[in-house]
N, C-alpha and C positions, 0 to 999 in steps of 0.2 A: 314525694318518696325519691331518694337517691337512685340513679340508674345503675344498672349492673351490666358489665361487659365480661365476656370471657368465662361464664359460668353456666353449667348446666342445671337443670331441676329434676329432681326425682320425687314423684308422688306415690306413697305407699297406700294402696287401696284394696288390700287383700283381705280384709276381716270380713267375717259373715254378719256382724252386725246383730249378735243374738240379743244384747241390751235393748234393741229397739224393736225386736218382734212385737206384733205381727207385721208392722210396716215393712221389714226387710225380707219378708217370705215372697214378696213380689219383685223386688229390686234391691240392688246392693245400696248400703248405707249412702256412699257418696253420690248415689243417682238419685236419692229421694228428692221430691220437689221441695226446694227450700227457698223462700221469697221468690217464687214463681220461676226458678230455674233449678236444674239439679245442683245439689250442694257442691259439687266439684267444680262448677261452672264459676262460682264465687272465687275459689281458691286460684284457679288457672287466670282468671282476670287480673288478680293481684300479681301473679307471677309475670304476666304480660307487661303489666303496667310498670314493673321494675325493671324492664329491658331484657329479661331471659326470654329465649325464643324456642330452645330446644328442651323439650319435657320427655322424660320417661316414666311411664306409669307401670308401677309393680303391681299386677293384678292376680287374682286367685279365684275367689268366689264369683261365679257369673261374669267371668272375664270379657265375654264376647260382647255385653251390654254397653261397655265403656267405648269400644271401639265402634260399634254400631251408631252410637250417638255423636262421638266427637270426630270419627274418621281421622285424617291425617293432621287435624289441628288448623288447617289453613284458614277455615272460616274465623278462627280467633287470633289470626297472626301468629300462630305457633307452628311447630313442627313437633308433632306427638309421636312416640315410638311405644309399643306395647311389650311387655315382657310377663309371661305368665308362670306363676309359681306352681309347680306339679304338686308339691306337698308343702305343708306349712313349714316355714323357715325362721320365724319370729323376725323381729326387726332388722337385726344385724345380718341374718341369712338373706333376707329380702333385699336388703342394699347391696350384698355382696353379689346377689343373682343379676343384678342389672349392671354389673361393672363392664361388661363386654359392650355396652351401648354408649358408654360415656366418651366425650370428645375432649372436654375441657379440663383444665388443672383443678379447678374448684367446682364442686358440686354441693347445691342446696337441696337438703332433703326434707320433705314434708310429710308429716302424719296426716293422712286424708281425712281425719276426724276433727281437726282443729280449725277454728275460726280465729283469725288473729289480725291486729291492725299493727303488728311491728313493721318497720322500716326496713324492707329486705335489703336495700342498697348500703343502709347504716350497718347491718348485720354482715355483709358480705366485706366491707371496707374494714370494720373491725377485725375480721378474721385475716385479712391481708396485712393490715398495719402491725398486727402482732405476730406475724410470720407463724401463726398457728397450724397444728396439724388438724385439730379438730376445734370448731367453735359452737356452742351450745346457746341457743336462746333460752334465757332463763327469765322466767316471769315471776314478778313480785306479786304475792298474794296475801289476802288478808289473814288467812288459816292455812298456813303451810303444814299443820300436823295431818291434813288429809292426803298429803302427797309425800313422796321422796324429797329431800332438799339437797341442794347443791352449793356449798360455799365457795366463795371464791377470795383471793388475797388481794391486798392493796392493788395490785398491777392487773387486776381481772384474771389471774389464772385460776383455774378450778383446782380445789385442793382435796376434794373428796366427794364420793356419791354415797348420800345416807338414806337408808330405808326409812319409812314411815316411823316418827317417834312423836310422842306427846309434847316435847318441849323442844322444837328444833332450833338449831343454833341460828339460823338464816331464814328469811321470808321468801328466798329465792328457789323456784322449782324448775325441774325440766319442762319446757313447754312443748317438746315434741318437733323441734324444728332445729337442724344441724347444716353446718358448712364442713365438709370433709375435703381434704387434699385427695385427689384421685389415688394417690399411691397408699393412703390409709385405707380407702375401699378395697383395693385390690389385695390388701394384706390380711383382710376377714377371712377365716376359712370358709371354703366353698362346700355347697352340697349338703349342709347339715343346718339344724337350728342353732343360731346364734342370738343372745339377748346383748343388745348395744349396752342397756343399763347394767346388767349383772357381770358382762364378760368383756366386751369391746372397751367401753370407756374405763373401767378400773385396771384393765390391763394396760391401756395407754399410759395411765397416771403411773403404775408400777414401772413402766420402761422408761420413765422420764420425759415421755412426750409432752409437747406443749398442747395442753387442752384448755381453751379460753371460754370465757363466759361473756356474752352479750346480754347485759341486764336492762330488762324493759318492764313498764308498767302501763303499757297501752292495752287496748281491747284485747282479751283472750278468753276462749271458751271451748271446751272439749264437748262435742255435741253427741256424745255415744249415748245418753239417756234419753228417754223421751221429753222430760222436763226441760234438758238443756236444748235438745233439737227445737222445741217450741219456742223457747227464748232466744235462740240464735237467729231463727227465721224471723221472729219479730223485730229484733234488733237491727237485721239488715234492712226490712221494710222501713224502720224509722230513721234510719241512717246512723245508728249508733256503732254498728260495725261495718267496716269499709268494704265496698265492692264496685266493680264497674259492669257487673252482670245483671243488675236490677231491670227487670221488663217493665219500667214505668217509674213515676216520680217517687221520691221518698215522702212517707206521711204515716197516717194512722191505718190506712188500708191499701193494700194492693190488690186491684180487681183486674183478673185476667178477661180475655174474650168471653162474651156471653154469660159473664156472671150476673146475676140480678138480686136486687135488694130491695124489699119493701120499703115505702116511703117512711113508715114509722119504726122500723128495725133500726138498731143501733149496732154498728160495727166499728171497733176500735183497738187500739193497743197494738198496731203493726200486723194486724190480721191479713193472711193471704187467702183470696177467694179464688179458687181454681176456675179453670175455664168451664162455662156451663153450670157452675154452682148456684145454688138459690138459697135465700135467707128470707123467711117468712114474715108476715105480719107481726109486729111486736117482739120479735125475737131479738135477743142480745148475744153478740159473738165479740168476745175480746180476747186479744193475744193469742189467736189460734190459727191452725193452717187447715183450709179445706182444699183438699185435693180436687182434680177434675170431677165434675158431676155430683159432688156431695149436696146433700139437702138439709137444710135446718127449718124445721116447720114452724108454724105459728105459735109464738109465745115461748119457745124454748130458750134455753140459756146455755151457751157453750163458752167456757172460759178456759184458757191455757192447754186447749187439747188440739188433738190431730184426727181429722176425719179422712179415712182413705178414700180412694177413688170409688164414687157411686155411693158412699155410705150415707145412712139417713137417720136422722134425729126427730123423733115423733114429736108432735105438738105439746108444749108444756113440759117436756123432759129437761132435766138438769145434768150438765156434764161439766165437772171441774178437774182438770188434770187427767184426761182420760184419753186413751187410744182407741180409735176404731179401725179395724182392718177393713181392706177393700170389700164394697158390697154389704157390709154389716148393717143391721137395722136395729135401733132402740126403738122401743115402743113409746107412744105417748105416756107422759106422767112418769116415767122412770127417772130415777136418780142415781147417778154414778159418779162417785168422788175418787180422789187422789189415788192414782196408781191402777185404776182398773183399765183392764185390756180386753178388747172384744175381738174376738178372731174373725178372719174373713168370711163374709155371707152368713154369720151367725144372725139368728134373729130372736131379740128379747120381747116377749110380748107386752102390751101396754101394761104398765103399773107391776111389772114382775120384779123389779129389783129397786129397793129403796135404800138409802143409807140412814134416813131420818126415821124416827118413830111417829110420824104424824099420819102414816098410811093406814 
């Protein structure tokens, strides 16, 4: 990655993570254990690797949790400041809210939900070479109709911001990472909700400002849903998504301190086994995240699922695409399939829920 000098980083981590409930009932989304470390640790490791050392976290929901964990950032080789949003300000308002803490002429702004392999040094270099007011990381995707699209001209200048449409004119989408000149941040209206997508960016185009696109097709994932969260964690463990914060070697499984796996159990697919977690005899766990102290009993099958702290899956139970909240217990022989979410400390008796007709 090309090294960056003379730029600040801002990470927006104020969301409540409602799409990831019940996991986010106990921790903000950027602090959820992801490949053995809080999700935000992986992004901060990428920022540090790019040579940026001054980071401002724009927080709101459970703001104190971030400072309690990361402190002043010195253990990561960073200098972290915290700015708390007292009321929701949307993306543009949240960016404006941190303006008083910026030092450099350029600021790289990250959406705290995104896992990306983009070359941050190349992004900033593109912004400076173009003398742009704002540069957007634009990701090429296979199905752009699921997103708003952002066309650019032959010189890389953004020409429009288009809402979702069945047949978009380009496969380039807003990837949730931007480089702003500091003066542009300071020009955003203060103290109210501002959407960058609907107000700031279209306004800049209308004024004739230079809005540039950095088009990229490296790894990119919005981890806002349980399915994406599980996939992102597995991709980090397997080395498909870049990070310098993985607490162990890349491979099929990341096993944290005290995790135990029976000799005849199978654990594959980039699974993370949290500290003190247990996988019983004959059990199969694939592409999943077990938080600390979670238990998978003998013969159970867990695929593409998240098991919260201290959650339990009974013998012979089957979970595919499921989220268990902290302390939840799924009884023996239950079968839970795609999208099922069990709230913290809930207890499902043995055999009480099946998706198949064989019970």
